[in-house]
HTML snippet that shows the backbone in 3Dmol.js (N, CA, C, O; Angstrom):
<script src="https://3Dmol.org/build/3Dmol-min.js"></script>
<div id="view" style="width:600px;height:400px;position:relative"></div>
<script>
const pdb = `
ATOM      1  N   MET A   1     175.928 135.624  67.018  1.00  0.00           N
ATOM      2  CA  MET A   1     175.576 136.428  67.575  1.00  0.00           C
ATOM      3  C   MET A   1     175.032 137.500  66.295  1.00  0.00           C
ATOM      4  O   MET A   1     174.936 138.661  66.692  1.00  0.00           O
ATOM      5  N   THR A   2     174.810 137.374  65.409  1.00  0.00           N
ATOM      6  CA  THR A   2     174.495 138.061  64.244  1.00  0.00           C
ATOM      7  C   THR A   2     173.027 138.453  64.636  1.00  0.00           C
ATOM      8  O   THR A   2     172.580 139.516  64.206  1.00  0.00           O
ATOM      9  N   SER A   3     172.267 137.656  65.421  1.00  0.00           N
ATOM     10  CA  SER A   3     170.796 138.089  65.940  1.00  0.00           C
ATOM     11  C   SER A   3     170.979 139.384  67.107  1.00  0.00           C
ATOM     12  O   SER A   3     170.280 140.339  67.445  1.00  0.00           O
ATOM     13  N   LEU A   4     171.894 139.015  67.380  1.00  0.00           N
ATOM     14  CA  LEU A   4     171.983 140.119  68.915  1.00  0.00           C
ATOM     15  C   LEU A   4     173.105 140.972  68.213  1.00  0.00           C
ATOM     16  O   LEU A   4     174.104 140.777  67.521  1.00  0.00           O
ATOM     17  N   ARG A   5     172.223 142.294  68.906  1.00  0.00           N
ATOM     18  CA  ARG A   5     172.925 143.868  68.480  1.00  0.00           C
ATOM     19  C   ARG A   5     173.989 144.135  69.373  1.00  0.00           C
ATOM     20  O   ARG A   5     174.377 145.232  69.776  1.00  0.00           O
ATOM     21  N   CYS A   6     174.369 143.131  69.607  1.00  0.00           N
ATOM     22  CA  CYS A   6     175.791 143.327  70.395  1.00  0.00           C
ATOM     23  C   CYS A   6     177.174 144.354  70.476  1.00  0.00           C
ATOM     24  O   CYS A   6     178.282 143.829  70.375  1.00  0.00           O
ATOM     25  N   PRO A   7     177.109 145.145  70.575  1.00  0.00           N
ATOM     26  CA  PRO A   7     177.832 145.963  70.657  1.00  0.00           C
ATOM     27  C   PRO A   7     179.501 145.258  69.820  1.00  0.00           C
ATOM     28  O   PRO A   7     180.130 144.235  70.089  1.00  0.00           O
ATOM     29  N   ASP A   8     179.744 146.288  68.825  1.00  0.00           N
ATOM     30  CA  ASP A   8     180.972 145.532  68.130  1.00  0.00           C
ATOM     31  C   ASP A   8     182.461 145.197  69.025  1.00  0.00           C
ATOM     32  O   ASP A   8     183.238 144.316  68.658  1.00  0.00           O
ATOM     33  N   PHE A   9     182.718 146.141  70.365  1.00  0.00           N
ATOM     34  CA  PHE A   9     183.359 145.699  71.167  1.00  0.00           C
ATOM     35  C   PHE A   9     183.751 144.298  71.478  1.00  0.00           C
ATOM     36  O   PHE A   9     184.721 143.554  71.335  1.00  0.00           O
ATOM     37  N   ALA A  10     182.244 144.277  72.092  1.00  0.00           N
ATOM     38  CA  ALA A  10     182.220 142.893  72.389  1.00  0.00           C
ATOM     39  C   ALA A  10     181.822 141.905  71.273  1.00  0.00           C
ATOM     40  O   ALA A  10     181.808 140.699  71.522  1.00  0.00           O
ATOM     41  N   VAL A  11     181.577 142.262  70.343  1.00  0.00           N
ATOM     42  CA  VAL A  11     181.928 141.417  69.550  1.00  0.00           C
ATOM     43  C   VAL A  11     183.500 140.666  69.265  1.00  0.00           C
ATOM     44  O   VAL A  11     183.876 139.572  69.685  1.00  0.00           O
ATOM     45  N   ALA A  12     183.977 141.287  68.724  1.00  0.00           N
ATOM     46  CA  ALA A  12     185.215 141.382  69.126  1.00  0.00           C
ATOM     47  C   ALA A  12     186.089 140.439  69.884  1.00  0.00           C
ATOM     48  O   ALA A  12     186.813 139.501  69.551  1.00  0.00           O
ATOM     49  N   PHE A  13     185.714 141.114  71.236  1.00  0.00           N
ATOM     50  CA  PHE A  13     186.315 140.503  72.611  1.00  0.00           C
ATOM     51  C   PHE A  13     185.458 138.735  72.730  1.00  0.00           C
ATOM     52  O   PHE A  13     185.762 137.750  73.404  1.00  0.00           O
ATOM     53  N   PHE A  14     184.578 138.923  71.963  1.00  0.00           N
ATOM     54  CA  PHE A  14     183.995 136.928  72.014  1.00  0.00           C
ATOM     55  C   PHE A  14     184.120 136.340  71.372  1.00  0.00           C
ATOM     56  O   PHE A  14     183.776 135.160  71.435  1.00  0.00           O
ATOM     57  N   VAL A  15     185.003 137.191  69.890  1.00  0.00           N
ATOM     58  CA  VAL A  15     185.233 136.078  68.968  1.00  0.00           C
ATOM     59  C   VAL A  15     186.639 135.810  69.466  1.00  0.00           C
ATOM     60  O   VAL A  15     187.223 134.836  68.991  1.00  0.00           O
ATOM     61  N   ALA A  16     187.120 136.403  70.176  1.00  0.00           N
ATOM     62  CA  ALA A  16     188.819 136.361  70.542  1.00  0.00           C
ATOM     63  C   ALA A  16     188.469 135.469  71.559  1.00  0.00           C
ATOM     64  O   ALA A  16     189.177 134.516  71.234  1.00  0.00           O
ATOM     65  N   GLU A  17     187.961 135.164  72.413  1.00  0.00           N
ATOM     66  CA  GLU A  17     187.624 134.517  73.430  1.00  0.00           C
ATOM     67  C   GLU A  17     187.581 132.836  72.679  1.00  0.00           C
ATOM     68  O   GLU A  17     188.412 131.928  72.667  1.00  0.00           O
ATOM     69  N   ILE A  18     186.324 132.957  72.153  1.00  0.00           N
ATOM     70  CA  ILE A  18     186.028 131.719  71.583  1.00  0.00           C
ATOM     71  C   ILE A  18     187.052 130.835  70.945  1.00  0.00           C
ATOM     72  O   ILE A  18     187.130 129.607  70.974  1.00  0.00           O
ATOM     73  N   ALA A  19     187.876 131.777  70.324  1.00  0.00           N
ATOM     74  CA  ALA A  19     188.910 131.006  69.775  1.00  0.00           C
ATOM     75  C   ALA A  19     190.304 130.746  70.231  1.00  0.00           C
ATOM     76  O   ALA A  19     191.319 130.699  69.536  1.00  0.00           O
ATOM     77  N   LYS A  20     190.182 130.589  71.496  1.00  0.00           N
ATOM     78  CA  LYS A  20     191.047 130.403  72.510  1.00  0.00           C
ATOM     79  C   LYS A  20     191.301 128.569  73.110  1.00  0.00           C
ATOM     80  O   LYS A  20     192.325 128.063  73.570  1.00  0.00           O
ATOM     81  N   LYS A  21     189.647 127.808  72.816  1.00  0.00           N
ATOM     82  CA  LYS A  21     189.639 127.441  73.485  1.00  0.00           C
ATOM     83  C   LYS A  21     189.329 126.159  72.293  1.00  0.00           C
ATOM     84  O   LYS A  21     189.031 126.784  71.276  1.00  0.00           O
ATOM     85  N   ASP A  22     189.269 124.634  71.969  1.00  0.00           N
ATOM     86  CA  ASP A  22     189.106 123.879  71.695  1.00  0.00           C
ATOM     87  C   ASP A  22     187.862 123.391  71.883  1.00  0.00           C
ATOM     88  O   ASP A  22     187.602 122.553  72.746  1.00  0.00           O
ATOM     89  N   TRP A  23     186.861 123.984  70.933  1.00  0.00           N
ATOM     90  CA  TRP A  23     185.205 123.706  71.247  1.00  0.00           C
ATOM     91  C   TRP A  23     184.928 122.504  70.490  1.00  0.00           C
ATOM     92  O   TRP A  23     184.248 122.593  69.468  1.00  0.00           O
ATOM     93  N   LYS A  24     185.499 121.100  70.985  1.00  0.00           N
ATOM     94  CA  LYS A  24     185.080 119.723  70.116  1.00  0.00           C
ATOM     95  C   LYS A  24     183.906 119.842  70.304  1.00  0.00           C
ATOM     96  O   LYS A  24     183.439 120.663  71.093  1.00  0.00           O
ATOM     97  N   GLY A  25     183.225 119.044  69.611  1.00  0.00           N
ATOM     98  CA  GLY A  25     181.988 118.525  70.061  1.00  0.00           C
ATOM     99  C   GLY A  25     180.716 119.418  70.011  1.00  0.00           C
ATOM    100  O   GLY A  25     179.566 119.033  69.796  1.00  0.00           O
ATOM    101  N   ALA A  26     181.215 120.897  70.292  1.00  0.00           N
ATOM    102  CA  ALA A  26     179.900 122.056  70.342  1.00  0.00           C
ATOM    103  C   ALA A  26     179.932 122.605  69.179  1.00  0.00           C
ATOM    104  O   ALA A  26     180.914 122.679  68.440  1.00  0.00           O
ATOM    105  N   SER A  27     178.694 123.068  68.952  1.00  0.00           N
ATOM    106  CA  SER A  27     178.229 124.498  67.853  1.00  0.00           C
ATOM    107  C   SER A  27     178.720 125.223  68.026  1.00  0.00           C
ATOM    108  O   SER A  27     179.236 125.404  69.128  1.00  0.00           O
ATOM    109  N   ILE A  28     178.856 126.199  66.848  1.00  0.00           N
ATOM    110  CA  ILE A  28     179.467 127.818  67.172  1.00  0.00           C
ATOM    111  C   ILE A  28     178.432 128.063  68.358  1.00  0.00           C
ATOM    112  O   ILE A  28     178.892 128.147  69.497  1.00  0.00           O
ATOM    113  N   GLY A  29     177.013 128.188  68.147  1.00  0.00           N
ATOM    114  CA  GLY A  29     175.759 129.081  68.992  1.00  0.00           C
ATOM    115  C   GLY A  29     176.292 128.282  70.695  1.00  0.00           C
ATOM    116  O   GLY A  29     176.453 129.067  71.630  1.00  0.00           O
ATOM    117  N   MET A  30     176.515 126.808  70.937  1.00  0.00           N
ATOM    118  CA  MET A  30     177.086 126.368  72.286  1.00  0.00           C
ATOM    119  C   MET A  30     177.857 127.622  72.428  1.00  0.00           C
ATOM    120  O   MET A  30     177.557 128.507  73.229  1.00  0.00           O
ATOM    121  N   ALA A  31     179.010 127.667  71.497  1.00  0.00           N
ATOM    122  CA  ALA A  31     180.582 127.905  71.955  1.00  0.00           C
ATOM    123  C   ALA A  31     180.096 129.428  72.615  1.00  0.00           C
ATOM    124  O   ALA A  31     180.317 129.809  73.764  1.00  0.00           O
ATOM    125  N   VAL A  32     179.485 130.055  71.704  1.00  0.00           N
ATOM    126  CA  VAL A  32     179.157 131.740  71.702  1.00  0.00           C
ATOM    127  C   VAL A  32     178.285 132.060  73.246  1.00  0.00           C
ATOM    128  O   VAL A  32     178.636 132.843  74.129  1.00  0.00           O
ATOM    129  N   GLY A  33     176.930 131.084  73.215  1.00  0.00           N
ATOM    130  CA  GLY A  33     176.286 131.149  74.583  1.00  0.00           C
ATOM    131  C   GLY A  33     177.242 130.581  75.493  1.00  0.00           C
ATOM    132  O   GLY A  33     177.299 131.302  76.489  1.00  0.00           O
ATOM    133  N   ILE A  34     177.982 129.643  75.572  1.00  0.00           N
ATOM    134  CA  ILE A  34     178.777 129.853  76.704  1.00  0.00           C
ATOM    135  C   ILE A  34     179.692 130.877  77.552  1.00  0.00           C
ATOM    136  O   ILE A  34     179.635 131.204  78.737  1.00  0.00           O
ATOM    137  N   THR A  35     180.766 131.355  76.254  1.00  0.00           N
ATOM    138  CA  THR A  35     181.143 132.626  75.723  1.00  0.00           C
ATOM    139  C   THR A  35     180.609 133.480  76.792  1.00  0.00           C
ATOM    140  O   THR A  35     180.934 133.643  77.968  1.00  0.00           O
ATOM    141  N   MET A  36     179.629 134.012  75.990  1.00  0.00           N
ATOM    142  CA  MET A  36     178.714 135.337  76.706  1.00  0.00           C
ATOM    143  C   MET A  36     178.632 135.121  78.727  1.00  0.00           C
ATOM    144  O   MET A  36     178.739 135.897  79.676  1.00  0.00           O
ATOM    145  N   GLN A  37     178.363 133.473  78.551  1.00  0.00           N
ATOM    146  CA  GLN A  37     177.362 133.875  80.284  1.00  0.00           C
ATOM    147  C   GLN A  37     178.559 133.992  81.029  1.00  0.00           C
ATOM    148  O   GLN A  37     178.473 134.624  82.082  1.00  0.00           O
ATOM    149  N   ASN A  38     179.968 133.389  80.621  1.00  0.00           N
ATOM    150  CA  ASN A  38     181.256 133.047  81.339  1.00  0.00           C
ATOM    151  C   ASN A  38     181.764 134.832  81.851  1.00  0.00           C
ATOM    152  O   ASN A  38     181.917 135.362  82.951  1.00  0.00           O
ATOM    153  N   VAL A  39     181.896 135.312  80.462  1.00  0.00           N
ATOM    154  CA  VAL A  39     182.391 136.809  80.536  1.00  0.00           C
ATOM    155  C   VAL A  39     181.069 137.915  81.347  1.00  0.00           C
ATOM    156  O   VAL A  39     181.046 138.527  82.415  1.00  0.00           O
ATOM    157  N   LEU A  40     180.653 137.849  80.866  1.00  0.00           N
ATOM    158  CA  LEU A  40     179.178 138.566  81.716  1.00  0.00           C
ATOM    159  C   LEU A  40     179.609 138.127  82.724  1.00  0.00           C
ATOM    160  O   LEU A  40     180.445 138.784  83.344  1.00  0.00           O
ATOM    161  N   ARG A  41     179.180 136.911  83.184  1.00  0.00           N
ATOM    162  CA  ARG A  41     179.525 136.798  84.655  1.00  0.00           C
ATOM    163  C   ARG A  41     180.477 137.478  85.623  1.00  0.00           C
ATOM    164  O   ARG A  41     180.412 138.317  86.522  1.00  0.00           O
ATOM    165  N   HIS A  42     181.098 136.968  85.216  1.00  0.00           N
ATOM    166  CA  HIS A  42     183.053 136.877  85.512  1.00  0.00           C
ATOM    167  C   HIS A  42     183.320 138.752  85.616  1.00  0.00           C
ATOM    168  O   HIS A  42     183.694 139.264  86.670  1.00  0.00           O
ATOM    169  N   SER A  43     183.118 139.375  84.659  1.00  0.00           N
ATOM    170  CA  SER A  43     183.307 140.894  84.547  1.00  0.00           C
ATOM    171  C   SER A  43     182.300 141.638  84.502  1.00  0.00           C
ATOM    172  O   SER A  43     182.531 142.846  84.450  1.00  0.00           O
ATOM    173  N   MET A  44     181.228 141.295  84.505  1.00  0.00           N
ATOM    174  CA  MET A  44     179.989 142.050  84.336  1.00  0.00           C
ATOM    175  C   MET A  44     179.147 142.440  85.588  1.00  0.00           C
ATOM    176  O   MET A  44     178.474 143.458  85.744  1.00  0.00           O
ATOM    177  N   THR A  45     179.395 141.093  86.695  1.00  0.00           N
ATOM    178  CA  THR A  45     178.754 141.127  87.754  1.00  0.00           C
ATOM    179  C   THR A  45     179.374 140.607  89.301  1.00  0.00           C
ATOM    180  O   THR A  45     180.593 140.446  89.342  1.00  0.00           O
ATOM    181  N   ASP A  46     178.794 140.411  90.229  1.00  0.00           N
ATOM    182  CA  ASP A  46     179.457 140.535  91.215  1.00  0.00           C
ATOM    183  C   ASP A  46     179.935 139.510  91.949  1.00  0.00           C
ATOM    184  O   ASP A  46     180.476 139.516  93.054  1.00  0.00           O
ATOM    185  N   TYR A  47     179.507 138.068  90.738  1.00  0.00           N
ATOM    186  CA  TYR A  47     179.569 136.806  91.027  1.00  0.00           C
ATOM    187  C   TYR A  47     180.906 136.307  91.951  1.00  0.00           C
ATOM    188  O   TYR A  47     181.010 135.645  92.983  1.00  0.00           O
ATOM    189  N   ASP A  48     182.002 137.058  90.922  1.00  0.00           N
ATOM    190  CA  ASP A  48     183.159 136.607  92.057  1.00  0.00           C
ATOM    191  C   ASP A  48     183.559 137.105  93.247  1.00  0.00           C
ATOM    192  O   ASP A  48     184.524 136.746  93.923  1.00  0.00           O
ATOM    193  N   GLN A  49     182.758 137.959  93.471  1.00  0.00           N
ATOM    194  CA  GLN A  49     182.795 138.583  95.120  1.00  0.00           C
ATOM    195  C   GLN A  49     182.145 137.605  95.996  1.00  0.00           C
ATOM    196  O   GLN A  49     182.530 137.107  97.054  1.00  0.00           O
ATOM    197  N   LEU A  50     180.887 137.415  95.197  1.00  0.00           N
ATOM    198  CA  LEU A  50     179.956 136.464  95.969  1.00  0.00           C
ATOM    199  C   LEU A  50     180.939 135.102  96.439  1.00  0.00           C
ATOM    200  O   LEU A  50     181.031 134.954  97.658  1.00  0.00           O
ATOM    201  N   LEU A  51     181.551 134.269  95.717  1.00  0.00           N
ATOM    202  CA  LEU A  51     182.019 133.562  95.272  1.00  0.00           C
ATOM    203  C   LEU A  51     183.320 133.481  96.734  1.00  0.00           C
ATOM    204  O   LEU A  51     183.655 132.600  97.526  1.00  0.00           O
ATOM    205  N   LEU A  52     183.660 134.664  96.534  1.00  0.00           N
ATOM    206  CA  LEU A  52     184.887 135.067  98.039  1.00  0.00           C
ATOM    207  C   LEU A  52     184.074 134.952  99.395  1.00  0.00           C
ATOM    208  O   LEU A  52     184.347 134.418 100.470  1.00  0.00           O
ATOM    209  N   CYS A  53     183.023 135.623  98.957  1.00  0.00           N
ATOM    210  CA  CYS A  53     182.555 135.896 100.434  1.00  0.00           C
ATOM    211  C   CYS A  53     181.544 134.335 101.288  1.00  0.00           C
ATOM    212  O   CYS A  53     180.932 134.192 102.347  1.00  0.00           O
ATOM    213  N   GLY A  54     181.814 133.582 100.273  1.00  0.00           N
ATOM    214  CA  GLY A  54     181.513 132.399 100.489  1.00  0.00           C
ATOM    215  C   GLY A  54     179.985 131.616 100.109  1.00  0.00           C
ATOM    216  O   GLY A  54     179.206 130.910 100.750  1.00  0.00           O
ATOM    217  N   ALA A  55     180.019 132.026  99.054  1.00  0.00           N
ATOM    218  CA  ALA A  55     178.242 131.744  98.070  1.00  0.00           C
ATOM    219  C   ALA A  55     178.980 130.263  97.885  1.00  0.00           C
ATOM    220  O   ALA A  55     180.150 129.880  97.893  1.00  0.00           O
ATOM    221  N   LYS A  56     177.781 129.684  97.727  1.00  0.00           N
ATOM    222  CA  LYS A  56     178.059 128.142  97.081  1.00  0.00           C
ATOM    223  C   LYS A  56     178.093 128.580  95.036  1.00  0.00           C
ATOM    224  O   LYS A  56     177.370 129.533  94.742  1.00  0.00           O
ATOM    225  N   ARG A  57     178.530 128.204  94.364  1.00  0.00           N
ATOM    226  CA  ARG A  57     178.756 128.304  93.042  1.00  0.00           C
ATOM    227  C   ARG A  57     177.355 128.618  92.323  1.00  0.00           C
ATOM    228  O   ARG A  57     177.159 129.545  91.537  1.00  0.00           O
ATOM    229  N   GLU A  58     176.252 127.490  92.826  1.00  0.00           N
ATOM    230  CA  GLU A  58     175.159 127.614  92.481  1.00  0.00           C
ATOM    231  C   GLU A  58     174.304 128.746  92.884  1.00  0.00           C
ATOM    232  O   GLU A  58     173.570 129.391  92.137  1.00  0.00           O
ATOM    233  N   ASP A  59     174.437 128.872  93.830  1.00  0.00           N
ATOM    234  CA  ASP A  59     173.933 130.457  94.396  1.00  0.00           C
ATOM    235  C   ASP A  59     174.271 131.333  93.643  1.00  0.00           C
ATOM    236  O   ASP A  59     173.464 131.554  92.741  1.00  0.00           O
ATOM    237  N   ALA A  60     175.258 131.996  93.657  1.00  0.00           N
ATOM    238  CA  ALA A  60     175.607 132.949  93.017  1.00  0.00           C
ATOM    239  C   ALA A  60     175.879 133.029  91.449  1.00  0.00           C
ATOM    240  O   ALA A  60     176.283 134.047  90.887  1.00  0.00           O
ATOM    241  N   ARG A  61     175.618 131.878  90.850  1.00  0.00           N
ATOM    242  CA  ARG A  61     175.463 131.659  89.487  1.00  0.00           C
ATOM    243  C   ARG A  61     173.724 132.218  89.043  1.00  0.00           C
ATOM    244  O   ARG A  61     173.331 132.599  87.940  1.00  0.00           O
ATOM    245  N   ARG A  62     172.999 132.100  90.241  1.00  0.00           N
ATOM    246  CA  ARG A  62     171.515 132.141  90.300  1.00  0.00           C
ATOM    247  C   ARG A  62     171.301 133.431  90.737  1.00  0.00           C
ATOM    248  O   ARG A  62     170.272 134.013  90.395  1.00  0.00           O
ATOM    249  N   ARG A  63     172.030 133.907  91.365  1.00  0.00           N
ATOM    250  CA  ARG A  63     171.866 135.479  92.067  1.00  0.00           C
ATOM    251  C   ARG A  63     171.976 136.641  91.071  1.00  0.00           C
ATOM    252  O   ARG A  63     171.419 137.733  91.187  1.00  0.00           O
ATOM    253  N   VAL A  64     172.919 136.170  89.904  1.00  0.00           N
ATOM    254  CA  VAL A  64     173.882 137.030  88.935  1.00  0.00           C
ATOM    255  C   VAL A  64     172.924 136.960  87.857  1.00  0.00           C
ATOM    256  O   VAL A  64     172.491 137.939  87.249  1.00  0.00           O
ATOM    257  N   GLN A  65     172.491 135.275  87.569  1.00  0.00           N
ATOM    258  CA  GLN A  65     171.582 135.255  86.394  1.00  0.00           C
ATOM    259  C   GLN A  65     170.634 136.624  85.809  1.00  0.00           C
ATOM    260  O   GLN A  65     170.835 137.285  84.790  1.00  0.00           O
ATOM    261  N   PRO A  66     169.951 136.721  86.454  1.00  0.00           N
ATOM    262  CA  PRO A  66     169.194 138.381  86.282  1.00  0.00           C
ATOM    263  C   PRO A  66     169.838 139.088  85.551  1.00  0.00           C
ATOM    264  O   PRO A  66     169.345 139.546  84.520  1.00  0.00           O
ATOM    265  N   SER A  67     171.199 139.354  85.960  1.00  0.00           N
ATOM    266  CA  SER A  67     171.936 140.616  85.757  1.00  0.00           C
ATOM    267  C   SER A  67     172.483 140.481  84.243  1.00  0.00           C
ATOM    268  O   SER A  67     172.779 141.342  83.415  1.00  0.00           O
ATOM    269  N   ILE A  68     172.499 139.410  84.210  1.00  0.00           N
ATOM    270  CA  ILE A  68     173.481 138.478  82.811  1.00  0.00           C
ATOM    271  C   ILE A  68     172.234 138.590  81.585  1.00  0.00           C
ATOM    272  O   ILE A  68     172.291 139.102  80.467  1.00  0.00           O
ATOM    273  N   ASN A  69     171.470 138.119  82.061  1.00  0.00           N
ATOM    274  CA  ASN A  69     169.601 138.086  81.211  1.00  0.00           C
ATOM    275  C   ASN A  69     169.496 139.245  80.996  1.00  0.00           C
ATOM    276  O   ASN A  69     169.371 139.378  79.779  1.00  0.00           O
ATOM    277  N   GLY A  70     169.470 140.330  81.566  1.00  0.00           N
ATOM    278  CA  GLY A  70     168.741 141.499  81.337  1.00  0.00           C
ATOM    279  C   GLY A  70     169.977 142.143  80.240  1.00  0.00           C
ATOM    280  O   GLY A  70     169.566 142.750  79.250  1.00  0.00           O
ATOM    281  N   MET A  71     171.144 142.027  80.401  1.00  0.00           N
ATOM    282  CA  MET A  71     172.477 142.549  79.404  1.00  0.00           C
ATOM    283  C   MET A  71     172.129 141.553  77.898  1.00  0.00           C
ATOM    284  O   MET A  71     172.602 141.907  76.817  1.00  0.00           O
ATOM    285  N   ILE A  72     171.596 140.791  77.976  1.00  0.00           N
ATOM    286  CA  ILE A  72     171.751 140.456  76.378  1.00  0.00           C
ATOM    287  C   ILE A  72     170.289 140.864  75.887  1.00  0.00           C
ATOM    288  O   ILE A  72     170.129 141.109  74.692  1.00  0.00           O
ATOM    289  N   ALA A  73     169.435 140.926  76.598  1.00  0.00           N
ATOM    290  CA  ALA A  73     168.101 141.341  76.512  1.00  0.00           C
ATOM    291  C   ALA A  73     168.340 142.777  76.054  1.00  0.00           C
ATOM    292  O   ALA A  73     167.656 143.289  75.167  1.00  0.00           O
ATOM    293  N   SER A  74     169.020 143.214  76.486  1.00  0.00           N
ATOM    294  CA  SER A  74     169.041 145.097  76.243  1.00  0.00           C
ATOM    295  C   SER A  74     169.927 144.975  75.067  1.00  0.00           C
ATOM    296  O   SER A  74     169.521 145.964  74.457  1.00  0.00           O
ATOM    297  N   TRP A  75     170.964 144.409  74.213  1.00  0.00           N
ATOM    298  CA  TRP A  75     171.301 143.906  72.886  1.00  0.00           C
ATOM    299  C   TRP A  75     170.485 143.556  72.105  1.00  0.00           C
ATOM    300  O   TRP A  75     170.527 143.883  70.919  1.00  0.00           O
ATOM    301  N   LYS A  76     169.480 142.738  72.679  1.00  0.00           N
ATOM    302  CA  LYS A  76     168.191 141.930  71.707  1.00  0.00           C
ATOM    303  C   LYS A  76     167.224 143.173  70.827  1.00  0.00           C
ATOM    304  O   LYS A  76     166.735 143.254  69.701  1.00  0.00           O
ATOM    305  N   ASN A  77     167.271 143.896  71.843  1.00  0.00           N
ATOM    306  CA  ASN A  77     166.542 145.212  71.715  1.00  0.00           C
ATOM    307  C   ASN A  77     166.645 146.608  71.840  1.00  0.00           C
ATOM    308  O   ASN A  77     165.871 147.518  72.137  1.00  0.00           O
ATOM    309  N   SER A  78     168.251 146.474  71.415  1.00  0.00           N
ATOM    310  CA  SER A  78     168.710 147.672  70.535  1.00  0.00           C
ATOM    311  C   SER A  78     168.853 147.851  68.905  1.00  0.00           C
ATOM    312  O   SER A  78     168.953 146.912  68.115  1.00  0.00           O
ATOM    313  N   LYS A  79     168.843 149.241  68.567  1.00  0.00           N
ATOM    314  CA  LYS A  79     168.880 149.631  67.316  1.00  0.00           C
ATOM    315  C   LYS A  79     169.715 149.970  66.915  1.00  0.00           C
ATOM    316  O   LYS A  79     169.733 150.331  65.738  1.00  0.00           O
TER     317      LYS A  79
END
`;
const viewer = $3Dmol.createViewer("view");
viewer.addModel(pdb, "pdb");
viewer.setStyle({}, {cartoon: {color: "spectrum"}});
viewer.zoomTo();
viewer.render();
</script>
């Protein structure tokens, strides 16, 4: 995450989330990427609401991915 200018509070949160799981066979980069995607998908988009309304998981993910990409891109571009 050092290449991202992710807010400090988010870094601490992601680190805590990553530490909760056994990432056997996964690189730290993979663990960070998966965790960031999951946290942003569930907490910063309407993904869960889409699922509750009957959307298929793949369709819901496809719909919210641009928002997730935008959030991550904003961290890359922040100073």
